[in-house]
C-alpha positions as CSV (number, residue, x, y, z in Angstrom):
1,M,0.0,0.2,-0.1
2,T,1.4,3.3,-0.8
3,T,0.6,6.7,0.6
4,K,0.9,9.9,-1.3
5,P,2.5,12.7,0.6
6,I,0.2,16.0,1.6
7,S,1.6,18.6,-0.6
8,R,-0.1,21.5,1.2
9,A,-1.6,22.0,4.4
10,A,-4.8,23.0,3.0
11,D,-5.2,19.4,1.6
12,R,-5.4,18.0,5.0
13,V,-8.8,16.7,5.8
14,L,-10.1,18.1,9.2
15,L,-13.5,16.3,9.2
16,V,-14.7,13.3,7.1
17,G,-18.6,11.7,7.2
18,R,-21.3,10.8,5.7
19,A,-23.4,13.1,4.2
20,K,-26.6,13.6,2.1
21,F,-26.5,16.6,-0.3
22,F,-29.7,18.3,-1.0
23,A,-29.9,20.0,-4.3
24,S,-32.6,19.1,-7.5
25,R,-31.8,15.7,-6.1
26,A,-30.9,14.1,-2.8
27,V,-27.2,12.5,-3.2
28,Y,-25.7,10.3,-0.6
29,G,-22.0,10.2,-0.3
30,R,-19.1,11.8,2.2
31,A,-18.3,15.2,3.2
32,R,-14.9,16.5,3.8
33,L,-13.8,19.6,5.5
34,N,-10.3,20.6,4.4
35,F,-8.6,24.0,5.7
36,D,-9.8,26.0,2.6
37,R,-13.2,24.1,1.5
38,V,-15.9,21.7,2.3
39,I,-16.1,18.9,-0.5
40,V,-19.3,16.9,-0.6
41,S,-19.0,13.9,-3.2
42,G,-21.3,10.9,-3.9
43,W,-22.7,8.8,-6.9
44,T,-26.0,8.8,-8.4
45,W,-27.6,7.1,-11.3
46,R,-25.8,9.8,-13.7
47,G,-22.4,9.2,-12.4
48,R,-20.3,10.7,-10.0
49,F,-21.2,14.0,-8.0
50,E,-19.1,16.3,-6.7
51,R,-19.5,20.0,-5.2
52,T,-16.7,22.1,-3.7
53,I,-17.8,25.1,-1.4
54,Y,-14.4,27.4,-0.8
55,L,-14.8,28.9,2.8
56,K,-13.7,32.1,1.5
57,S,-17.0,32.5,-0.1
58,V,-19.1,31.2,2.8
59,I,-20.5,34.2,5.2
60,D,-22.8,32.5,7.3
61,V,-23.2,28.9,8.8
62,E,-26.6,27.4,10.2
63,W,-27.3,24.2,11.6
64,W,-30.2,22.3,13.4
65,T,-30.5,18.9,15.5
66,L,-33.1,16.5,15.5
67,T,-33.5,16.3,11.7
68,S,-33.4,12.9,10.2
69,D,-34.9,13.5,6.7
70,G,-33.8,17.0,5.8
71,P,-30.8,19.0,5.6
72,N,-29.0,19.4,9.5
73,L,-26.2,22.1,8.2
74,A,-26.3,25.1,5.4
75,L,-23.5,27.0,4.4
76,M,-24.5,30.7,2.8
77,T,-22.2,32.2,0.4
78,N,-21.5,35.6,-0.7
79,N,-23.4,35.3,-3.8
80,G,-26.6,34.5,-2.1
81,Q,-26.4,30.8,-2.3
82,C,-27.4,28.3,0.2
83,V,-25.7,24.9,0.1
84,A,-27.7,22.6,2.4
85,F,-26.8,19.1,3.2
86,W,-27.1,16.5,6.3
87,V,-24.2,15.1,8.1
88,K,-23.7,13.6,11.3
89,S,-22.6,15.6,14.0
90,P,-23.7,19.1,12.6
91,G,-22.7,20.9,15.7
92,V,-19.1,19.8,15.4
93,W,-18.8,20.7,11.6
94,R,-20.4,24.3,12.4
95,F,-18.0,24.8,15.3
96,R,-14.8,23.8,12.7
97,I,-16.1,25.7,9.9
98,Q,-16.7,29.0,12.0
99,E,-13.2,28.3,13.8
100,L,-11.7,28.2,10.2
101,L,-13.4,31.4,9.0
102,S,-12.4,33.4,12.0
103,Q,-8.7,32.4,11.3
104,A,-9.0,33.3,7.6
105,S,-10.5,37.1,8.4
106,P,-8.7,37.8,11.4
107,E,-9.5,41.1,12.9
108,P,-7.3,44.1,12.3
109,A,-4.8,44.5,15.0
110,T,-5.7,48.3,16.0
111,D,-9.4,46.6,16.7
112,K,-8.0,43.9,18.6
113,R,-5.7,46.3,20.6
114,K,-8.5,48.6,21.5
115,R,-10.7,45.8,22.7
116,L,-7.8,44.7,24.8
117,V,-7.1,48.1,26.1
118,S,-10.6,48.7,26.9
119,A,-11.2,45.1,28.7
120,A,-8.1,46.0,30.8
């Protein structure tokens, strides 16, 4: 068995799990969270399906509990599109995505300094 070396940190997978993607039809497959994107892939009767959502385009993350037949995680993008799918443990997915989003757009140093000074 050979292993492929990870060439970039962005290619490392943080979360992976079963997924059901809701588009014009339901697609059963897997979801992967990388440092810079979410990839939902699977198979349909038409062939392979893959959808990539780059985190730089995500502006909001919503999640719901106790949904077995519908989506429980939705990503809103900056072009007004809502990408909804079902994953196991949506709260963990939401937390990790928001963590990555906060790292991608850190607050300016002057705002951080003002916040720290006012708290002291």
